[in-house]
N, C-alpha and C positions, 0 to 999 in steps of 0.2 A: 175507458174500455168497459163494456157491459159484461156482466157475468151471465153465463148460460144457466138457465133454470132447468130443473128436471121436470117440472110441471108448470103449466100456464093456466090461469083462470080465464076462460073465454066465455063465461056465462053472460057477460054484459056486452059481448061483441055484436056488431051489426054487419049485415050483408051490404055489399055495394062498394063503391070506390072508397079508398082509404082517405083521400083528401078531396073534399068537395070545394069547388071554386064558386064564389058568389058571382052572379052575373053571367054564368055560362050554363048551357044546357047540352047534354049529350043527345045526339040525334043519329039516325041512320040516313044516309043520302047516297043516291046513285049519281056518279059523275062519269063523264067520258074517260076512257082509258088514256087518251092523249093528255087530258088535263092533269090526271094523276101523275103520268110520266114526267111532264114538264115541271110540276111543282116538286116532285121528288128530286129531280135533277137540280133544281134551284136550291132545294134544301141541302143537298150535298155541297154545293158551292158556298152557301152562306153559313152553314152550321146551325140553321134554325130548323124546326120541325116543319114538315110539309103542311100539316093542318094549320099551324100558326100562320104560315105564308098565305094559305087560302083565306083564312079569316082576315088577314091584313088586306088582301086584294078586294075582298067583299066590302070591307069598311071604306077603303079608298074609293071604290065604285059608287058607294052610297053617300060619300062625303061625310062620313062619321069620324069625328076627331077623337083621338085618345085624350083622356084627362091628363093634365100635367102632373108629374110626380113631384110632390112637395116634400120638404124636410119632415113635416108632421106625418105624412104617409109613410115615408121611409122608416121613421121611428116606430110606427105602429106595426109595420111588416116585420121589423127586427124583433120587436117584443113578442109577436105571435110565433115567430120561428124559434126563438129562444125558449119559449114556454113549452114547446113540444120536445125539447131535448131532454 
């Protein structure tokens, strides 16, 4: 359990997203209302985010394959996550 501090040093803080993802770019895009409704409904059924589902649909349409998750990649992810704790 973390202790609450009375003061925090934010002098080295940076504006923007807390976690940046390599290989992803934040954009603004206009989509038809019906597209958003359907993907949000699908998100409710699957438990995935609607933006994730849109991304997957675009990849599928463009025949872009996801790289396979290897044991080495899993270890790297776990090390990165544990270093942030």
